[in-house]
N, CA and C of each residue as an Amber inpcrd file, in Angstrom:
protein
   582
 -19.7840000  19.5850000   3.7580000 -19.9680000  20.4770000   4.8900000
 -18.6140000  20.9960000   5.3560000 -18.5610000  22.2310000   5.8520000
 -17.2940000  22.7160000   6.4150000 -16.8350000  21.8010000   7.5430000
 -15.5350000  21.7120000   7.6970000 -14.9280000  20.8870000   8.7380000
 -15.1440000  19.3920000   8.5160000 -15.5070000  18.9800000   7.3220000
 -15.6850000  17.5600000   7.0320000 -14.6310000  17.0680000   6.0510000
 -13.5480000  17.8020000   5.8930000 -12.5400000  17.4660000   4.9060000
 -11.2460000  16.9440000   5.5160000 -11.2220000  16.7560000   6.8320000
 -10.0350000  16.1660000   7.4290000  -9.9540000  14.7020000   6.9930000
  -8.7450000  14.1700000   6.9780000  -8.5060000  12.8290000   6.4470000
  -9.2560000  11.7520000   7.2230000  -9.3610000  11.8890000   8.5420000
 -10.0630000  10.8740000   9.3300000 -11.5450000  10.8230000   8.9700000
 -12.1720000  11.9760000   8.7990000 -13.5810000  12.0140000   8.4090000
 -13.7750000  11.4540000   7.0110000 -12.9070000  11.8450000   6.0740000
 -13.0160000  11.3160000   4.7180000 -12.7220000   9.8180000   4.6850000
 -11.8000000   9.3620000   5.5340000 -11.5460000   7.9230000   5.6350000
 -12.7760000   7.1770000   6.1050000 -13.4950000   7.7730000   7.0390000
 -14.7480000   7.1720000   7.4990000 -15.7680000   7.1190000   6.3600000
 -15.8080000   8.1500000   5.5300000 -16.6860000   8.1310000   4.3580000
 -16.3410000   6.9590000   3.4370000 -15.0390000   6.7250000   3.2290000
 -14.6010000   5.6080000   2.3840000 -15.0030000   4.2810000   3.0240000
 -14.8390000   4.1690000   4.3210000 -15.2290000   2.9430000   5.0230000
 -16.7230000   2.6800000   4.8720000 -17.5260000   3.7180000   5.0480000
 -18.9730000   3.5600000   4.9100000 -19.3560000   3.1680000   3.4800000
 -18.6870000   3.7410000   2.4940000 -18.9270000   3.3630000   1.1040000
 -18.5790000   1.8990000   0.8760000 -17.4260000   1.4710000   1.3980000
 -17.0220000   0.0630000   1.2500000 -18.0510000  -0.8610000   1.8870000
 -18.5720000  -0.4870000   3.0570000 -19.6010000  -1.3030000   3.7080000
 -20.8590000  -1.3700000   2.8540000 -21.2600000  -0.2370000   2.2900000
 -22.4480000  -0.2040000   1.4350000 -22.2690000  -1.0650000   0.1860000
 -21.0470000  -1.1320000  -0.3080000 -20.7570000  -1.9400000  -1.4940000
 -20.4770000  -3.4040000  -1.1530000 -20.4650000  -3.7220000   0.1230000
 -20.2000000  -5.0930000   0.5370000 -18.7450000  -5.4980000   0.4230000
 -17.8510000  -4.5310000   0.4110000 -16.4210000  -4.8240000   0.3220000
 -15.8780000  -5.0850000   1.7180000 -15.1930000  -6.1880000   1.8780000
 -14.5900000  -6.5100000   3.1610000 -13.0810000  -6.4850000   3.0230000
 -12.4240000  -5.9300000   4.0140000 -10.9540000  -5.8790000   4.0390000
 -10.4090000  -5.3460000   2.7130000 -10.8530000  -4.1740000   2.3390000
 -10.4430000  -3.5660000   1.0750000  -8.9660000  -3.1860000   1.1040000
  -8.3350000  -3.2490000  -0.0420000  -7.0030000  -2.6880000  -0.2370000
  -7.2290000  -1.2800000  -0.7600000  -6.6710000  -0.2840000  -0.0800000
  -6.9510000   1.1080000  -0.4050000  -5.6810000   1.7760000  -0.9170000
  -5.8140000   2.4700000  -2.0370000  -4.7040000   3.2400000  -2.5850000
  -5.1380000   4.6980000  -2.6570000  -4.2170000   5.5780000  -2.3300000
  -4.5220000   6.9970000  -2.4040000  -3.3220000   7.7820000  -2.8740000
  -3.5690000   8.7310000  -3.7520000  -2.5240000   9.5850000  -4.2940000
  -2.6670000  10.9920000  -3.7270000  -1.5590000  11.5960000  -3.3320000
  -1.5370000  12.9760000  -2.8380000  -2.4950000  13.0910000  -1.6560000
  -3.4440000  14.0170000  -1.6760000  -4.3620000  14.1500000  -0.5470000
  -5.1110000  12.8490000  -0.2890000  -5.3770000  12.0750000  -1.3260000
  -6.0330000  10.7820000  -1.1610000  -5.1850000   9.8040000  -0.3620000
  -3.8660000   9.9410000  -0.4360000  -2.9820000   9.1100000   0.3710000
  -3.1230000   9.4140000   1.8470000  -3.3550000  10.6850000   2.1600000
  -3.5890000  11.0660000   3.5560000  -4.8740000  10.4230000   4.0710000
  -5.8820000  10.3460000   3.2110000  -7.1620000   9.7270000   3.5690000
  -6.9850000   8.2260000   3.7560000  -6.2630000   7.5800000   2.8470000
  -6.0250000   6.1390000   2.9650000  -5.2870000   5.8180000   4.2610000
  -4.3160000   6.6430000   4.6050000  -3.5720000   6.4600000   5.8530000
  -4.5050000   6.5390000   7.0570000  -5.3350000   7.5760000   7.1050000
  -6.2480000   7.7640000   8.2350000  -7.2650000   6.6250000   8.3230000
  -7.7450000   6.1500000   7.1800000  -8.6740000   5.0250000   7.1690000
  -8.0370000   3.8010000   7.8140000  -6.8270000   3.4760000   7.3980000
  -6.1430000   2.3000000   7.9590000  -5.8450000   2.4960000   9.4390000
  -5.4930000   3.6960000   9.8180000  -5.2030000   3.9750000  11.2240000
  -6.4430000   3.7790000  12.0880000  -7.5520000   4.3190000  11.6200000
  -8.7850000   4.2850000  12.4040000  -9.4760000   2.9220000  12.3510000
  -9.3640000   2.2230000  11.2220000 -10.0790000   0.9520000  11.0290000
  -9.1430000  -0.1180000  10.4660000  -8.1130000  -0.4850000  11.2000000
  -7.1640000  -1.4690000  10.6560000  -7.8160000  -2.8200000  10.3530000
  -8.8340000  -3.1880000  11.1050000  -9.4950000  -4.4620000  10.8790000
 -10.2630000  -4.4910000   9.5560000 -10.5730000  -3.3310000   9.0030000
 -11.3460000  -3.2430000   7.7700000 -10.4670000  -3.0490000   6.5420000
  -9.1550000  -3.0620000   6.7300000  -8.2250000  -2.7290000   5.6540000
  -7.2070000  -3.8440000   5.4630000  -7.1480000  -4.3890000   4.2650000
  -6.1720000  -5.4420000   3.9450000  -4.7760000  -4.8600000   3.7420000
  -4.7180000  -3.6340000   3.2630000  -3.4400000  -2.9730000   3.0170000
  -3.6790000  -1.5950000   2.4480000  -2.6160000  -0.7970000   2.4350000
  -2.7040000   0.5810000   1.9670000  -1.5030000   0.8770000   1.0850000
  -1.7500000   1.5800000  -0.0240000  -0.6680000   2.1320000  -0.8320000
  -0.8680000   3.6360000  -0.8690000   0.1810000   4.3430000  -0.5150000
   0.1570000   5.7980000  -0.5040000   1.1590000   6.2830000  -1.5420000
   0.6650000   7.0690000  -2.4880000   1.4890000   7.5120000  -3.6000000
   1.8090000   9.0020000  -3.4980000   3.0850000   9.3110000  -3.5030000
   3.5970000  10.6770000  -3.6280000   2.9970000  11.6590000  -2.6400000
   3.0300000  11.2680000  -1.3580000   2.6080000  12.2270000  -0.3380000
   3.2220000  11.8400000   0.9970000   3.7490000  12.8070000   1.7300000
   4.1610000  12.5330000   3.1010000   2.9290000  12.5510000   4.0090000
   3.1020000  12.2050000   5.2540000   1.9970000  12.1490000   6.2070000
   2.0410000  13.4140000   7.0760000   0.9850000  14.2230000   7.0410000
   0.9890000  15.4420000   7.8560000   1.2800000  15.1460000   9.3250000
   2.1910000  15.9200000   9.8830000   2.5570000  15.7730000  11.2850000
   3.7310000  14.8480000  11.5290000   4.0580000  13.9870000  10.5650000
   5.1860000  13.0630000  10.6970000   6.2990000  13.5130000   9.7610000
   7.5250000  13.3640000  10.2170000   8.6470000  13.7960000   9.3810000
   8.6750000  12.9920000   8.0900000   8.9820000  13.6770000   6.9990000
   9.5210000  15.0240000   6.8510000   8.4660000  16.0910000   6.5350000
   7.2920000  15.9940000   7.1340000   6.2010000  16.9280000   6.8320000
   6.6230000  18.3860000   6.9880000   7.2990000  18.7350000   8.0750000
   7.6910000  20.1360000   8.2730000   8.6070000  20.6160000   7.1590000
   9.5120000  19.7500000   6.7180000  10.4090000  20.0890000   5.6050000
   9.6030000  20.3030000   4.3270000   8.6480000  19.4340000   4.0780000
   7.8490000  19.5140000   2.8550000   7.0200000  20.7860000   2.8390000
   6.3010000  21.0550000   3.9140000   5.4110000  22.2230000   3.8820000
   6.1820000  23.5410000   3.9090000   7.4670000  23.5130000   4.2530000
   8.2970000  24.7180000   4.2100000   8.9510000  24.9350000   2.8420000
   8.8170000  23.9820000   1.9330000   9.4220000  24.0760000   0.6060000
   8.7400000  25.2040000  -0.1820000   9.4910000  26.2040000  -0.6310000
   8.8730000  27.3090000  -1.3770000   8.1110000  26.8570000  -2.6220000
   8.4870000  25.7270000  -3.2070000   7.7720000  25.2340000  -4.3890000
   6.3420000  24.8420000  -4.0460000   6.0700000  24.6250000  -2.7740000
   4.7290000  24.2160000  -2.3400000   4.0060000  25.3660000  -1.6350000
   4.2520000  26.5770000  -2.0800000   3.6420000  27.7720000  -1.5120000
   2.1270000  27.6940000  -1.5010000   1.5790000  26.9070000  -2.4240000
   0.1230000  26.8380000  -2.5340000  -0.5360000  26.2140000  -1.3030000
   0.2190000  25.4520000  -0.4810000  -0.3550000  24.9020000   0.7520000
  -0.9340000  26.0360000   1.6120000  -0.1040000  27.0320000   1.8910000
  -0.5520000  28.1520000   2.7120000  -1.5980000  29.0010000   2.0090000
  -1.4220000  29.2250000   0.7230000  -2.4020000  30.0000000  -0.0450000
  -3.7720000  29.3390000   0.0140000  -3.8280000  28.0290000  -0.2030000
  -5.1140000  27.3190000  -0.1920000  -5.7540000  27.3110000   1.1970000
  -4.9560000  27.4340000   2.2430000  -5.4960000  27.4440000   3.6030000
  -6.0550000  28.8140000   4.0040000  -5.7440000  29.8280000   3.2440000
  -6.2280000  31.1670000   3.5450000  -7.7450000  31.2210000   3.3590000
  -8.4740000  31.7090000   4.3540000  -9.9340000  31.7760000   4.2020000
 -10.3530000  32.7470000   3.1030000 -11.2850000  32.3210000   2.2840000
 -12.0010000  33.1540000   1.2960000 -11.1850000  33.6470000   0.1070000
  -9.9520000  34.0520000   0.2770000  -9.1910000  34.6760000  -0.8080000
  -8.9350000  33.7510000  -2.0000000  -8.4890000  32.5070000  -1.7990000
  -8.2000000  31.6790000  -2.9750000  -9.4210000  31.4770000  -3.8710000
 -10.5920000  31.2820000  -3.2720000 -11.7990000  31.1010000  -4.0730000
 -12.0120000  32.2960000  -5.0030000 -11.8190000  33.4870000  -4.4760000
 -12.0550000  34.7050000  -5.2580000 -10.9770000  34.9270000  -6.3160000
  -9.7510000  34.5430000  -5.9930000  -8.6540000  34.7800000  -6.9380000
  -8.5800000  33.7130000  -8.0400000  -8.9910000  32.4940000  -7.7360000
  -8.9070000  31.4020000  -8.7140000 -10.1450000  31.3380000  -9.6010000
 -11.3250000  31.6420000  -9.0650000 -12.5830000  31.5210000  -9.8050000
 -12.5120000  32.2640000 -11.1390000 -12.8450000  31.5570000 -12.2040000
 -12.7940000  32.1270000 -13.5430000 -11.4170000  32.0610000 -14.1800000
 -10.4170000  31.6680000 -13.3950000  -9.0340000  31.5610000 -13.8840000
  -8.4830000  30.1490000 -13.6540000  -9.3690000  29.1730000 -13.5080000
  -8.9490000  27.8140000 -13.1690000  -7.9520000  27.2510000 -14.1780000
  -8.1940000  27.4540000 -15.4620000  -7.3010000  26.8750000 -16.4850000
  -5.8820000  27.4200000 -16.3310000  -5.7570000  28.7290000 -16.2120000
  -4.4380000  29.3300000 -16.0460000  -3.8060000  28.8600000 -14.7440000
  -4.5960000  28.8270000 -13.6770000  -4.0660000  28.4460000 -12.3660000
  -3.5350000  27.0160000 -12.3950000  -4.3390000  26.0850000 -12.8580000
  -3.8940000  24.6820000 -12.8750000  -2.7010000  24.4850000 -13.8000000
  -2.7480000  25.0960000 -14.9790000  -1.6610000  24.9010000 -15.9510000
  -0.3640000  25.4980000 -15.4210000  -0.3930000  26.7370000 -14.9520000
   0.8410000  27.4240000 -14.5690000   1.3430000  27.0410000 -13.1800000
   0.4580000  26.9060000 -12.2260000   0.8750000  26.6450000 -10.8520000
   1.2220000  25.1780000 -10.6430000   0.4650000  24.2730000 -11.2530000
   0.6800000  22.8510000 -10.9880000   1.3550000  22.1290000 -12.1510000
   0.7170000  22.1040000 -13.2970000   1.2060000  21.2560000 -14.3770000
   2.5480000  21.7190000 -14.9290000   2.6920000  22.9800000 -15.2680000
   3.9440000  23.4450000 -15.8620000   5.0940000  23.4770000 -14.8560000
   4.8150000  23.6990000 -13.5740000   5.8750000  23.7790000 -12.5750000
   6.2110000  22.4480000 -11.9360000   5.1930000  21.6140000 -11.6890000
   5.4080000  20.4310000 -10.8580000   5.4030000  19.1070000 -11.6180000
   4.8690000  19.0820000 -12.8200000   4.8120000  17.8300000 -13.5730000
   6.1750000  17.5260000 -14.1970000   6.5590000  16.2650000 -14.1700000
   7.8130000  15.8410000 -14.8170000   7.7590000  16.1390000 -16.3060000
   6.5820000  15.9090000 -16.9220000   6.3920000  16.1640000 -18.3450000
   5.0750000  16.9250000 -18.5200000   5.1030000  18.2340000 -18.4550000
   3.8700000  19.0200000 -18.5640000   3.0870000  18.7500000 -19.8500000
   3.7860000  18.3700000 -20.9330000   3.1000000  18.1100000 -22.1990000
   2.2170000  16.8620000 -22.1350000   2.4330000  16.0200000 -21.1220000
   1.6000000  14.8200000 -20.9740000   0.1850000  15.1740000 -20.5320000
  -0.0170000  16.3910000 -20.0600000  -1.3420000  16.8390000 -19.6270000
  -1.9230000  17.6590000 -20.7590000  -2.8430000  17.0290000 -21.4880000
  -3.4070000  17.6580000 -22.6830000  -4.3770000  18.7710000 -22.3190000
  -4.7640000  19.5240000 -23.3170000  -5.7740000  20.5560000 -23.1040000
  -7.1110000  19.9400000 -22.6990000  -7.4070000  18.7330000 -23.2170000
  -8.6270000  18.0340000 -22.7900000  -8.5390000  17.6630000 -21.3120000
  -7.3450000  17.2060000 -20.8610000  -7.1520000  16.9050000 -19.4360000
  -7.3600000  18.1710000 -18.6070000  -6.7780000  19.2620000 -19.0530000
  -6.9230000  20.5320000 -18.3500000  -8.3930000  20.9340000 -18.2750000
  -9.1210000  20.7720000 -19.3620000 -10.5460000  21.1210000 -19.3810000
 -11.3220000  20.2780000 -18.3660000 -10.9280000  19.0320000 -18.2110000
 -11.5720000  18.1660000 -17.2120000 -11.3600000  18.7320000 -15.8010000
 -10.1360000  19.1370000 -15.4830000  -9.8550000  19.7390000 -14.1800000
 -10.6780000  21.0180000 -13.9850000 -10.7320000  21.8450000 -15.0080000
 -11.4740000  23.1050000 -14.9090000 -12.9460000  22.8200000 -14.6340000
 -13.5330000  21.8620000 -15.3590000 -14.9470000  21.5100000 -15.1190000
 -15.1460000  20.9810000 -13.7030000 -14.1670000  20.2310000 -13.1970000
 -14.2880000  19.6200000 -11.8680000 -14.2670000  20.6490000 -10.7420000
 -13.7350000  21.8370000 -11.0110000 -13.6510000  22.8870000  -9.9930000
 -14.3840000  24.1560000 -10.4230000 -15.3170000  24.0290000 -11.3370000
 -15.9450000  25.2040000 -11.9440000 -16.9200000  25.9300000 -11.0160000
 -17.6330000  25.2130000 -10.1690000 -18.6000000  25.8930000  -9.3100000
 -17.9200000  26.3580000  -8.0280000 -18.4630000  27.3710000  -7.3830000
 -17.8780000  27.8200000  -6.1090000 -17.8080000  26.6990000  -5.0700000
 -18.8140000  25.8170000  -5.0470000 -18.8210000  24.7180000  -4.0800000
 -17.7110000  23.7080000  -4.3750000 -17.4920000  23.4110000  -5.6480000
 -16.4250000  22.4750000  -6.0180000 -15.0550000  23.0460000  -5.6840000
 -14.8540000  24.3080000  -5.9960000 -13.5730000  24.9500000  -5.7160000
 -13.3260000  25.0020000  -4.2130000 -14.3340000  25.3880000  -3.4370000
 -14.1850000  25.4300000  -1.9850000 -13.8610000  24.0420000  -1.4450000
 -14.5290000  23.0200000  -1.9500000 -14.2630000  21.6520000  -1.4810000
 -12.8060000  21.2680000  -1.7320000 -12.2800000  21.6120000  -2.9010000
 -10.8800000  21.3120000  -3.1860000  -9.9290000  22.0170000  -2.2440000
 -10.2450000  23.2500000  -1.8950000  -9.4030000  24.0200000  -0.9790000
  -9.5130000  23.5200000   0.4510000 -10.6570000  22.9830000   0.8200000
 -10.8640000  22.4980000   2.1830000  -9.9280000  21.3370000   2.5330000
  -9.4830000  20.5560000   1.5510000  -8.4840000  19.5150000   1.8240000
  -7.2590000  20.1350000   2.4920000  -6.8160000  21.2570000   1.9530000
  -5.6300000  21.9410000   2.4770000  -5.9200000  22.5830000   3.8280000
  -7.1090000  23.1260000   3.9800000  -7.4720000  23.7710000   5.2320000
  -7.5640000  22.7720000   6.3790000  -7.7040000  21.5070000   6.0380000
  -7.7740000  20.4510000   7.0560000  -6.3910000  19.9350000   7.4510000
  -5.3280000  20.3910000   6.8260000  -3.9920000  19.8890000   7.1600000
  -3.6640000  20.0100000   8.6490000  -3.9530000  21.1320000   9.3060000
  -3.6330000  21.1850000  10.7420000  -4.3640000  20.0970000  11.5500000
  -5.6090000  19.8300000  11.2220000  -6.3410000  18.7490000  11.9080000
  -5.7200000  17.3920000  11.5840000  -5.3080000  17.1860000  10.3370000
  -4.6400000  15.9410000   9.9520000  -3.3380000  15.7670000  10.7360000
  -2.6020000  16.8490000  10.9070000  -1.3620000  16.7930000  11.6840000
  -1.6490000  16.3260000  13.1080000  -2.6520000  16.9230000  13.7480000
  -2.9880000  16.5460000  15.1310000  -3.3950000  15.0750000  15.2140000
  -4.2180000  14.6270000  14.2940000  -4.6620000  13.2400000  14.2780000
  -3.4720000  12.2910000  14.1310000  -2.6180000  12.5640000  13.1580000
  -1.5020000  11.6580000  12.8660000  -0.4730000  11.6140000  13.9910000
  -0.2030000  12.7450000  14.6170000   0.7500000  12.7720000  15.7280000
   0.2100000  11.9620000  16.9010000  -1.0940000  12.0310000  17.1230000
  -1.7060000  11.3400000  18.2600000  -1.7880000   9.8270000  18.0630000
  -1.8460000   9.3690000  16.8190000  -1.9990000   7.9420000  16.5240000
  -0.6310000   7.2600000  16.5380000  -0.3350000   6.5670000  17.6270000
   0.9980000   5.9900000  17.7780000   0.9730000   4.5040000  18.0850000
  -0.1840000   3.9050000  18.1860000  -0.2650000   2.5050000  18.5880000
   0.2500000   1.5630000  17.5260000   0.5540000   0.3290000  17.9430000
   1.0280000  -0.6660000  16.9770000  -0.0470000  -0.9960000  15.9470000
   0.3850000  -1.1860000  14.7170000  -0.5330000  -1.5070000  13.6260000
   0.1710000  -2.4310000  12.6440000  -0.5440000  -3.4780000  12.2440000
   0.0390000  -4.4970000  11.3650000  -0.4080000  -4.3930000   9.9120000
  -1.2630000  -3.4490000   9.5930000  -1.7280000  -3.2870000   8.2150000
  -0.5170000  -3.0060000   7.3250000  -0.3380000  -3.7820000   6.2430000
   0.7760000  -3.4790000   5.3280000   0.5700000  -2.1220000   4.6520000
   1.6260000  -1.3490000   4.6330000   1.5600000  -0.0460000   3.9850000
   2.7240000   0.0720000   3.0080000   2.4070000   0.4690000   1.7820000
   3.4070000   0.6640000   0.7340000   3.4840000   2.1560000   0.4510000
   4.6750000   2.6960000   0.5480000   4.9330000   4.0830000   0.1770000
   5.5020000   4.0700000  -1.2360000   4.7400000   4.5560000  -2.1800000
   5.2040000   4.6020000  -3.5690000   5.4090000   6.0570000  -3.9490000
   6.4360000   6.2860000  -4.7210000   6.6900000   7.6580000  -5.1350000
   7.4450000   7.7150000  -6.4370000   7.1940000   8.7610000  -7.1690000
   7.9100000   8.9830000  -8.4160000   9.3720000   9.2720000  -8.1540000
  10.2020000   8.6760000  -8.9700000  11.6530000   8.8630000  -8.8560000
  12.0290000  10.3410000  -8.8300000  11.3080000  11.1510000  -9.6080000
  11.5980000  12.5850000  -9.6940000  10.5680000  13.4040000  -8.9160000
   9.8500000  12.7370000  -8.0420000   8.8460000  13.4150000  -7.2350000
   9.2000000  13.2070000  -5.7720000   8.3510000  12.5070000  -5.0180000
   8.5670000  12.3840000  -3.5840000   9.2420000  11.0930000  -3.1480000
   9.5860000  10.2240000  -4.0710000  10.2590000   8.9790000  -3.6880000
  11.4990000   9.2110000  -2.8230000  12.2990000  10.2450000  -3.0900000
  13.4830000  10.4520000  -2.2400000  13.1570000  10.6820000  -0.7590000
  11.9300000  11.0670000  -0.4460000  11.5470000  11.3130000   0.9430000
  10.9920000  10.0680000   1.6390000  10.6910000   9.0320000   0.8820000
   9.9650000   7.9020000   1.4540000  10.7300000   7.1250000   2.5170000
  12.0540000   7.1170000   2.4840000  12.8060000   6.4470000   3.5580000
  12.5580000   7.1580000   4.8850000  12.4950000   8.4890000   4.8570000
  12.2110000   9.2490000   6.0800000  10.7730000   9.0270000   6.5250000
   9.8290000   9.0070000   5.5670000   8.4270000   8.7350000   5.9020000
   8.3160000   7.3450000   6.5420000   8.9870000   6.3530000   5.9490000
   8.9290000   4.9810000   6.4770000   9.4530000   4.9240000   7.9120000
  10.5500000   5.6110000   8.1720000  11.1010000   5.6420000   9.5320000
  10.0920000   6.2590000  10.5000000   9.4480000   7.3490000  10.0920000
   8.4420000   7.9860000  10.9390000   7.2710000   7.0470000  11.2040000
   6.8370000   6.3420000  10.1700000   5.7280000   5.3950000  10.3480000
   6.1110000   4.3080000  11.3460000   7.2980000   3.7690000  11.1970000
   7.7510000   2.7210000  12.1380000   7.8030000   3.2710000  13.5680000
   8.2460000   4.5040000  13.7200000   8.2830000   5.1280000  15.0410000
   6.8900000   5.3640000  15.6110000   5.8740000   5.3480000  14.7430000
   4.4840000   5.5260000  15.1640000   3.7160000   4.2040000  15.1650000
   4.4360000   3.0800000  15.1720000   3.7870000   1.7930000  15.3840000
   3.5480000   0.9240000  14.1730000   3.8030000   1.4210000  12.9640000
   3.5890000   0.5950000  11.7720000   4.6670000  -0.4770000  11.7040000
   4.2470000  -1.7130000  11.5990000   5.1880000  -2.8370000  11.6130000
   5.5300000  -3.3520000  10.2230000   4.6950000  -3.0560000   9.2350000
   4.8690000  -3.6230000   7.9040000   4.8720000  -2.4870000   6.8810000
   6.0450000  -1.8680000   6.7010000   6.1920000  -0.7220000   5.8020000
   7.1550000  -1.0970000   4.6840000   6.7670000  -0.8350000   3.4480000
   7.6710000  -1.0390000   2.3170000   7.6360000   0.1770000   1.4040000
   8.6650000   0.2710000   0.5670000   8.8290000   1.4170000  -0.3210000
   8.9700000   0.9130000  -1.7530000   8.3130000   1.6060000  -2.6740000
   8.4820000   1.3320000  -4.1060000   8.7250000   2.6420000  -4.8250000
   9.6710000   2.6050000  -5.7620000  10.0010000   3.7940000  -6.5390000
   9.4400000   3.6010000  -7.9540000   8.7590000   4.6170000  -8.4370000
   8.2060000   4.5970000  -9.7980000   9.1780000   5.3560000 -10.6830000
   9.8150000   4.6440000 -11.6190000  10.8360000   5.2380000 -12.4820000
  10.2360000   6.2980000 -13.3950000  11.0450000   7.3280000 -13.6610000
  10.6570000   8.4240000 -14.5700000   9.3720000   9.1040000 -14.1630000
């Protein structure tokens, strides 16, 4: 549904799934947008979370978020937030879009993403509903920013910031400082080599 892609709402979806599966005090890991969801889940339901690992993503609204979203290499943030246009421009061109915009520009080793991998991504976003859902993650960034800025209370859930050495790991010391300033007491950093 529209407006259901903010990290707090998706975190609640994960919590409800864990309850349905009978999982108690789950350890949650999230990569990129999934890291934003894992963060919101732990923030909203610390008693239900044993720990969180966030891979290669800053936290919207917390430094260095403004620096990250202003990076010209991440122009797609604003493009994906534009109403209606990205769906029309990407539809039918998913393979070219994913290969040229993401894999060839942002991957440390673009050759590691095979044509079969690319085909999987294309199938995953092939319908208008799937493509819109993927874009809605980005459209929810302003709501994620508001949520994260407002959440400042003390929290003891262990959080690990992991990042690729050639990706976002260099930013994790700043992210960790921001988290501590927002009440996180147990923050650690891990760097993934190469």
